[in-house]
C-alpha positions as CSV (number, residue, x, y, z in Angstrom):
1,M,-37.1,17.5,15.6
2,K,-37.3,15.9,12.1
3,I,-34.0,17.4,11.2
4,I,-32.3,15.9,14.2
5,Y,-33.8,12.5,13.4
6,I,-32.7,12.8,9.7
7,L,-29.1,13.8,10.7
8,F,-29.0,10.9,13.2
9,L,-30.0,8.5,10.4
10,V,-27.6,9.9,7.9
11,F,-24.7,9.7,10.5
12,T,-25.7,6.1,11.5
13,F,-25.9,4.9,7.9
14,G,-22.7,6.6,7.0
15,F,-20.9,5.0,9.9
16,I,-22.3,1.6,9.0
17,F,-21.3,2.0,5.3
18,N,-17.8,3.0,6.2
19,S,-17.4,0.0,8.5
20,I,-18.7,-2.4,5.9
21,S,-16.5,-1.0,3.1
22,A,-13.4,-0.9,5.3
23,K,-13.9,-4.6,6.1
24,N,-14.2,-5.4,2.4
25,E,-11.0,-3.7,1.5
26,H,-8.1,-6.0,0.6
27,P,-5.9,-6.6,3.6
28,G,-2.8,-6.2,1.4
29,K,-4.0,-2.8,0.2
30,I,-4.3,-1.7,3.9
31,I,-0.7,-2.9,4.4
32,F,0.5,-1.2,1.2
33,Y,-0.8,2.2,2.4
34,S,-0.3,2.0,6.2
35,V,2.6,-0.1,7.3
36,K,5.6,2.1,7.7
37,G,9.3,1.3,7.3
38,K,12.3,3.5,7.9
39,Y,11.3,5.8,5.0
40,G,7.6,5.5,4.8
41,T,5.0,3.1,3.4
42,C,5.1,1.2,0.1
43,N,3.0,3.9,-1.3
44,T,5.7,6.5,-0.5
45,C,7.8,5.2,-3.4
46,H,5.2,3.3,-5.5
47,T,2.4,5.9,-5.5
48,N,-0.8,4.0,-6.1
49,G,1.3,1.2,-7.4
50,D,2.8,3.4,-10.1
51,T,5.7,5.8,-10.0
52,A,7.7,8.3,-12.0
53,L,10.1,9.0,-9.2
54,R,13.6,8.0,-8.3
55,W,15.3,6.9,-5.1
56,N,18.3,9.1,-4.2
57,M,20.8,6.9,-2.3
58,E,22.7,10.0,-1.0
59,T,19.8,11.6,0.6
60,M,17.9,8.3,1.2
61,S,14.7,9.9,-0.1
62,V,12.3,10.0,-3.0
63,D,13.5,12.4,-5.7
64,P,11.8,13.4,-8.9
65,E,15.1,13.8,-10.8
66,E,18.1,12.3,-9.1
67,G,18.8,8.7,-8.4
68,R,17.7,5.2,-9.4
69,K,14.3,4.9,-11.0
70,I,11.7,3.3,-8.8
71,P,9.9,0.5,-10.7
72,S,6.2,0.7,-11.4
73,L,4.1,-2.1,-9.9
74,K,1.4,-1.8,-12.5
75,G,1.0,-5.2,-14.2
76,I,3.6,-6.9,-12.0
77,G,1.2,-9.8,-11.5
78,E,1.4,-10.5,-15.2
79,R,5.2,-10.2,-15.4
80,K,6.3,-12.0,-12.2
81,D,5.0,-15.0,-10.3
82,P,4.0,-14.7,-6.6
83,E,7.4,-16.2,-5.4
84,Q,9.3,-13.4,-7.2
85,I,7.1,-10.8,-5.8
86,E,7.5,-12.2,-2.3
87,R,11.3,-12.2,-2.7
88,S,11.2,-8.5,-3.7
89,I,9.0,-7.7,-0.8
90,K,11.3,-9.5,1.6
91,L,14.3,-7.5,0.2
92,M,12.4,-4.2,0.6
93,Q,11.4,-5.4,4.1
94,K,15.1,-5.9,5.0
95,L,16.4,-2.7,3.3
96,F,13.7,-0.3,4.5
97,E,13.0,-2.0,7.9
98,F,9.4,-3.0,7.4
99,K,8.0,-5.1,10.2
100,L,5.7,-7.6,8.5
101,T,4.5,-11.0,9.6
102,D,4.4,-14.0,7.1
103,E,0.6,-13.5,6.8
104,Q,1.0,-9.8,6.0
105,I,3.6,-10.6,3.3
106,K,1.2,-13.1,1.8
107,D,-1.6,-10.5,1.8
108,L,0.8,-7.9,0.3
109,V,1.8,-10.3,-2.5
110,D,-1.8,-11.0,-3.2
111,Y,-2.6,-7.3,-3.4
112,I,0.4,-6.3,-5.5
113,S,-0.4,-9.1,-7.9
114,T,-3.6,-7.3,-8.7
115,L,-2.1,-3.9,-9.6
């Protein structure tokens, strides 16, 4: 009986901890990893905000060797102001058919600025 009680407590606290940590996660990070466009999420091309990949315009896919180099987002908040980042996001939104609200774009700008 003690084992069942301990398992119940572990499960309950694990569930509560996951709920709390998910709520504290930056909304822009959730968008970066989960909102899909025509070819995937932001993370598809900018893996963890970084990249060593290329975008192949012929196959319309990520390619390690052929195509245009995908820029890294690391340190972008130091190189570009929020308006420039927002313009880039809106361009990607148009090109890759991401469906984002104005609030989601703001959250995404805030998150990308922290990379």
